[in-house]
C-alpha positions as CSV (number, residue, x, y, z in Angstrom):
1,M,100.2,100.1,133.2
2,K,102.8,102.9,132.5
3,N,105.4,100.3,131.5
4,L,102.9,98.7,129.1
5,F,102.2,102.1,127.5
6,A,105.9,103.0,127.3
7,G,106.7,99.6,125.7
8,I,103.9,100.0,123.1
9,L,105.1,103.6,122.4
10,I,108.7,102.4,121.9
11,L,107.5,99.6,119.7
12,F,105.5,101.9,117.4
13,T,108.3,104.4,117.2
14,V,110.9,101.9,116.2
15,N,108.4,100.3,113.7
16,F,107.7,103.8,112.2
17,L,111.4,104.6,111.9
18,Y,112.3,101.2,110.4
19,A,109.4,101.4,107.9
20,Q,110.5,104.8,106.7
21,E,114.0,103.5,106.1
22,I,113.1,100.5,103.9
23,K,110.2,102.0,101.9
24,I,112.3,103.6,99.2
25,Y,111.0,103.2,95.6
26,N,113.4,102.9,92.7
27,P,112.7,105.8,90.4
28,K,114.2,104.0,87.4
29,A,111.9,100.9,87.8
30,D,109.6,100.0,84.9
31,A,106.3,99.5,86.5
32,K,104.6,98.1,83.4
33,E,107.3,95.5,82.9
34,E,107.3,94.5,86.5
35,L,103.5,94.2,86.6
36,A,103.5,92.1,83.4
37,D,106.1,89.8,84.9
38,A,104.1,89.4,88.1
39,V,100.9,88.7,86.3
40,K,102.6,86.1,84.1
41,K,104.2,84.4,87.1
42,A,101.0,84.5,89.1
43,S,98.9,83.0,86.2
44,M,101.4,80.1,85.9
45,E,101.2,79.4,89.6
46,N,97.4,80.0,89.8
47,K,97.9,82.9,92.3
48,H,96.8,86.5,92.7
49,V,98.9,89.6,92.3
50,F,99.2,92.2,95.1
51,I,100.2,95.7,94.0
52,Q,101.7,98.2,96.4
53,V,101.8,101.7,94.9
54,G,103.9,104.6,96.4
55,G,106.5,107.1,95.8
56,N,109.4,109.0,97.3
57,W,107.9,112.0,98.8
């Protein structure tokens, strides 16, 4: 049981550190333009648009 708990703890720790490293938003990105492009592409492919909002805090 202790090994399972330690494994899960390591897994979540590595996942947290990796997620923090790759979630960097480009401050020069034009959100309106990117959203318009995504909506246009999705409408041509008959798909939905998923939006993730965030910032560099």
